[in-house]
N, C-alpha and C positions, 0 to 999 in steps of 0.2 A: 411525502409519504407515497402519494399515488404514484411516483415514479419507482419506488421501491416495489410496491404492489405489482407494477407492470411487469417486473423481473420475474414475480411469481407465475403470471399469467402465462409467460414461455414454457411453463411446464404443468400444463393444464391436468395431464393424466395423472402424474405423480402428486398433485396437489389435490384433487378429487379423491385418490386412493387414500393419501395419507389422513383427509378430513373423515371418510368414511371408517376408516380403522379406528380414529381416535373417538369417532362416536360409538363404534362398535365395542370399544374397552368399556365406556360408561355403561351401554345397554346390558354387556356381560355382568358387570358389578350389580346392576339393579336386579338381574336375574339372579345373580347368586344371593343376594341379600332375601328377595323376595321368597325364593324357593326354600332357602335356610329357615325363616320365619314360619313359612307353611308347614315345613318338616316338624319343626317344634311342636307347634301347635297340633298337628296331627297326631304326632307321636304321643301326646299327652292324652288323647282320647282312648289308647291302647287298642288300635285296629289290628287286623291280621297284618303278618309281617310282608305278605305279598302286596297289601295296599299300598305299602311305601316305597316299593321298588321303583316306580315312575319317579316319585319325589327325590328319593336319593340320586337316581340317575341323572336328575335334572341339576342336584346341586354338584354333582361331578362334574357334568358337562360345561355348567357355567363357570365353575372354579378353574377348570384346564382352559377353557376357551378364553377366559380373561386374560391369564397369563400369555397364551400364545397370540390372542389379537394385540396386547400390549406390546410384545416383543416385534412384531411385523410392524406396528404403528411406530414406535422408536426407529426402526431401520428405514422406513419409508420416509418419515417426516425429516430425519436428520440427512438423510440422501439428499433430500429435496432441498435443505437449509444449504448444504455444501454446493450444490448445483446453482443456487440462486447466489452465493457467494462468488462462485467461479465466474459467474457472468458479470456481476459487478465488477471483480477485480480486472478481468480481461478488458471490459469497457472502460475502465478507468486507466488502465495502461496504455490502451490505443489513444485515448485523449491526451494524455501526457506525452505520449511518442510524437504527437501531432503539434505540440506547443514549440512555439518559437524558443531558441537558446536564450534569448534576450529575457524573456518572461521567467524562464526556470533558473537562470542565474541570480534572479533576485529573491528566490525562495530559498528559506533554510530547509537542510536535507530533512530535519526532523518533522518539519509541518507536512511535508508530503509523505513521509512514512508513516505518520500518524494517520492521514487519509486512507492510505491503502491497507492499514493493519487494523489499529483499533477503532476507527470510524465505521469500517466495513464489518468488522467483526461484532460491534455494538449492533449492527442492522440484522444479525443472524436471528435477534430475539423478534423481529418483525413477524415472521410467520410462526415460531414456536410459542411465543408469550402473548402475541397480539391478535392476529389473523384467525389462527386455528382455534384458541379458546373461545371468541366471539362466536364464531360459526357453529362450533360444537355446543356451545350453551344453548344458541337460538335453536338448534337441531333437538336436543335434549329435552328443552323446555316445551318446545311444541307437542313432542311425542309424548310427555308426561301429563300434559294438559289434557291431551285426547284420551290418554288411558284412563284417567280419573272420571271423565265424563260418563264412562260406564258405570260408575258407582255413584257419584253425586256430582251435579255440576257446581254446587257450592264450594265442595272440597277442591275441584279445579280451579275456580277462581281464587280461592284463599290461597291454595299452592302457588298459584300465579303471583299473586301479590307478594308472597315472600320471594318468589325467584325475582322481581322487579327489584325489591329492596336488596338482597344479595348481590344481584347482578348488574344492577345500575346505579342505585344509590349509594352503597359502600364505595364502589370503585370511583363515582364520581368526587365522593368525600375524599379518598385517598389522593386523587388527581388534585383537589385543590390544597390539601396540606402540602404536597411536595412540588407545588407549582414554583418552577424556577430551578429547583434543585437538578433536575435532570439536565439542562443546559449547563449548569455550572460544573456538574460531575464530568461531563464529555470534555469541556474546555479545560477542566484541570487535568484530567487524564492526558489531554493530547499536549499541554504543555510540560507535564512531565516528562513524557515520551520523547519532546523536543530536546528538553534539557540532557535527557541521559544521551541521546545521540549525539548532541554537540560535545559534550563533556567525554565520552568514550573517544570520539575523534581527535579532541585534542588533550588526550590523557598525558602524552608526553609534555606538551608546554605547561599543563598545570603542576606537573611534577617539578619541572625546572623553576618555575615561578612560586613554589610553595602555596600553591591554592588549594591543596586537598581538602582541608579542613573546612574551607569557605564552601566549597561544592558540597562537601556532605552536610553542612548546614543547610544550604539551599534545598538540597534532595529531602532532607529530613521535614523541612518546612512545606515543601510541596506534599510529599506523601502523609504528612500529618493533615493537611487540608482535604486530602482525597479519603483519608480513613474517616475523618468526621463526618462528612457527607455521607459515606457508605454507612456508617454507625446509625445514622439518623434514620436512612433509607430502610435498614435492617429493621430498626424499631417499629417503623410505619408498616413494613410487611407483616411484622408480627401481630400490630393492631389489626390489618385487614384479614389474616388468619382467624383472630377471635371473632370479628365480625361475620365472617364466613360459617363458624361453628355457631354462632348465637342464631343466625338467622335460619339455618338448616336445623338445628333441633327445635327452635319456635315453630318452623313449618310442620315438621313432623308431628310435636305437640298438639297443634291445632287441628290436624288432619285426624290424630287419634281421638281428640275431644268431639269432633263433628261425627266421627265414625261410630262411636258407642251407642249413641242412640239408634243409629242405623242397625245396629247388631241387636239390639233390645226389641226393635220393631220387626226384627227378621227379615229386613230388605237386605241384609248382608250376612253371610254366614260367620260366626264367630270365629272359625278357623283361618278365616282370610285376614282377619284384623292385623296380626303379625306381620302378614305379609304386605300388606298395603302399607303400613306406615314404615316398615323397613326399606320398602321400595322408594317412597318418597324421599326419606332421609339419603339413600344412596344416589339418587338422581341429583342432588345438589353438589355432587362430587364435579359436575360440568361447570360449575361456577366458581371453584377453587382458584383458578387461575386468572379471573377477569379483573381483580383489583390489582394485581401485579402487571395485568396489561396496560391498565391505565396509568400505572407509574412508569413502565417501561416505555411508554408513548413518547413522552418528552425528551427522554434519552434518544430514542431512535430517531425523533423527528430533527433534533439539533444535529445527529450524526449524518442524516440524511442532508440536511441544508448545507453542512461544510462540504460533504463528499460532493455533491452537485453543484456547488458553488465553484469547486475547482473544475470540474468536467465541463462546465458551460461557459467559462471566462472566456469573453470574446476577445479580451485584449493578449489572452495568452495564444490564441491560435497564430500558426505560423502565416508569414506573408506569402500567399501565392496569388499576388496581382499579377505577375508575369507568369504564364504557362510554360511548364517544362515541355518542350518539343523535340529536343535533340538527346539522342544518346551518344555518349563520347566514345568513339571505337578506335581512334589512333591517338598516338602519343602527340601531343602539341610541340610545337617548334618553340612557343615562348608564353609567357602569362604576362599580361600587362595590365597595370593599374593606371587608369586614366582619370585624373584630377579626383580623387577620393577624398571626401568629407564625412565625418560621421561625429554624432554625440550621443552618449548613452542616455542623458537626461532631457535632452532637446533644447539644451539652453547652452552649457559650457561644451565648446567645440575640442574634442579629443585627437581628430585628426582634420588638416587643413590642406585640402587641394594637392594631395600626395599622388605623384606619378613615377612610376620606375618599370622597368622591365627584367624578368627573370628568363634568360636565354636557357634553351633545353640544355642539358649537362653542364651548367654553371654553377659556381659556388658564391654564395651572396650572404653577406652578414649583415643585420640590423643592429646597431649598437646605438645607446643612449642611456641616459639616466632613467630612473624608476618615474613612470607616469608619463613617458614621452609619447605613447602610444605605439610602442613595438608590437606587443602582443595583441593589441586590437587589430593590427593589420593582418595577423594570423586569422583571428576570429572571423573577419570579414572573407579572407580567401576561402576559408572552410564552410563559408555559408551558414555560420551560426547567428550572423545579424547582416540585414542588408545596408548598404551604404545609404546615407542621406542624399547624397548626390555623387555623379561619377560612376564609372564602369569598371567592372574587372573582366577582361577579356582573355579567353583561352581558346587558341586555335581559331581566332577569328570571331568568337561566339561570346556573348554575354553568358556568365556563369549561372545567372538567374534562368536562362533558357535551356539550361542542360539537366538532363535527367539526374536525380540527386545521387543515386547509389554509383552510377558510371562514373560521375565527377569525383566524388570523393575517393574512389578507387585509386585514383591518380596519387593520393597522398598517405606516406606513412609518418605518423605524428609521434616525437618524443617531449613530452612536455615536461615541465618541473614538478607537477604532481599527476602522476599516472595511477589510473584506477586498477588496483590488483584485488581481486576478489577472494574471498574466504572459501576457495574451492581448489581442487587438485592444480597443479602446474600444467597438467595438461589442458584441462579446461580454460585456463587462463590465456594460454597461446592458441587455442583453438577459435578465440575470438577474433583473431586477426585471420585465420584461414580455416573454415570449418571442415573442409574436405581433406585437411593435412593428415598424413600417417605419423605413427610415432616416430619413425626414421627420420622424417622431415623435421619435426619438433625437436627431436635430439640434435640435428645436425644445425639447428638455429642455436640452440644454447651452446654448441661447441663453437660456433662462428664468433659468437658474441664473448667467449670467455668464462661462460657458465658451465662448463664440461663436468663439473664435479656434482651438478644437479641431474645432467642427462640421463642418468641411470636409474632415477626415480622420478617418474612424472606422475606419479600419483601422490606425492608429498604436497602438504597445504601451506601455502606462504602465511596463511594467517590473516586476519582482517586488515586490510590495506596494506599487505605485504609486510607485516610488523616483525616476521622472523627473518626477513630478510634486511641486510644493511641497505642505507640509502643508495650506494653503488649498484648492488645487486638488483636493486628496484628499476633502475635506471637502465641496466643493461637487460634486463627483462623485457623492458619496453622497447629496447632497441630490437631484441630478437622478435617481438611481433611486427615490426616493421619491416625487419628483413623477410618474414614469412609472407607479407603482403605482396612481395615484388612489385613495389610501387614505383612510380615515375620519379616523384619527388619527394623527398625527405625533409622534413621540417622539424628543426631543433628550437624549442622554445624555452630558453632557460634551463636546458636539460641537465646541466652540471652546477646550478645554483646550489649552495649549502654544502658541497662536497669538499672534501679535503683536497689538496692539490694532488696528492698521489692518485686518488680515485679518479679525480677529475681528468687527469693525463691518461690513464688507462682507457676512460670511455672515450676520449677524443681519438686516439690512436685506434681504437676498435672502430670507429666511425670512419676514418680515413681508409682503413684497410677493407671495409665492406663496402665503401660508397660506388665504385665502379662509375659508370656512365650517367648515375642519376644527377638529377637537378637537387642542389642542397640550399635551404634557406636556414640560415641560423640566426635566431634572435637571442642576445646575450648582452650583459653589462660587463662581462669578463672578457677582455680583450686578448685572447689566447688564440694562436694559430692564424691571426689576421692575414698573414703574409701568404697564406695559402687561398686566400679568396680573390676571386676575380672581381669582384665589386664590393665594397663596403658602403652601405647608407647610414649616415649618422642623422639621428632625429633629436629634436628637442622642441618641447611644446606642441608635438602634432606635427611638426613641419620637418622635410628633410633639409638640414641645414648644409650638409656636404655629403659628396659622394665621390667615389674614387678607389683606387687600389691603396694598399698599405702604405706603400713607399709615397705615392703621391700625396696623400692626407698627412703624412709626417711631414714632408717637405714644406707643406702649405703652413705649417706652425699655428693651426687653428684650433678649433674646439677638440677636433678628433685627437691630436697631438698633445693637447693639456689633459685630456682623458687618459692616454696611453701612459704619459709621464707621472701623472699622479697615481695610477696603479702601480707603475714599477717601484715607486718610492715606498709605497704601503708595504708591496711583497719583499722589498729588500730589508724590512726592519725583522 
């Protein structure tokens, strides 16, 4: 929570202004009630009408000023809250951006989404319902005590006692009753959001497998748990409101009882009695939010703990043990893997001493069964993970010594699952080349065979491109790769799960656009292998064969068996 308060300190001027306006609103309410009570009492004495002008003006002033000050207090305090949330989100995004891909790939998308949405949104209550009410209550309590000392020190201390009961004892009681529920509510809400993200992303698979009803039942169960917690919290909030009313009216009653003898003895004018008691009653408005502040504290503390546990995860930090010293300014002649070994869990090897070279302008295919390590080679090449041993050399330099942005600009990647955002087609393409003109974007679509979309760059593909077919999503990814004008194209199972006709269209488009680029294709579908300069055959993390299509077929070994088996399947 101290970390959260640190974000508030970044906006000191707005914070001080918001607190003063909040206190000003309460003071205007006290003034309104006091002048109203005095006006009624004074009017009962039937004075000259001119004697009431100042009092009626005071009632109007406090009534109008209360509304005006309340308005500006809401504007300033909510603006401050949004600035705090913005700072938190930017800080969290920067932390996540610096994390290693290895760590990010182990996290469920819903967990991170809960962190950047529901957890941060919960923390908006830190200022509005915790910090501000406590400070305002302290200020109003001190001013009320000071004001009552002019009438009676005993009344001041009695009012102070009820302030303590209302502002401290009752909130502590509420906090004790709700102990543990705030943490449970935050965790349940996060679990529900994670569940929804996972189910929405896998909606097609759920439909195919007939799991819609099971998903609805699970959702209803979690939503029911959340509703149960929130109903209990609502009941406790109602109890807190009742205690607020009880203590405020008891405080007013005791002040009235203590003031009557003073009026009878002439120490206080009788006309001031109503103003005094009503002013005390309205001062308790400053304490109304304190019970909820203590109730909200646990929710906010748990949300802050979850949020900063992500941001401060040392295991998630990217490996920067080798400083980036070089900017890649020329196209390398070759990319070389030198004895690369790697394991995801540190125990089971995924790659074992893999070595090969990609010559500039060459076409290389990496083939093998699922789990043989094909895609892992791509992840290491793109610096998503560092190898456990060995080096990847580009132009004579270790890739870990190259500046990341200039290095990754070498590659245009079309993977099996490409990120397509629920924004316009234009914005999805601009990810590849932010400075591209609309004409360049249309040209890229025409080149890859999506000319029917070129006339409407404002259309939205939908979440994960659901409005596009599988082939159209892959062609859109190819359009992005074409826009980058990158030196090397990487196809990682880009035609998996597509029908034969669509697969043929994408491959033909690839060959038509390749030009002088280096091509690295990872696939388990042995199509167009005769066009490859080199084929690397992988099994259990090792290169077991390499050569051209003709040489590997003539060897009648692992690759030949794969090729013949695939042809037999396609012949049925």
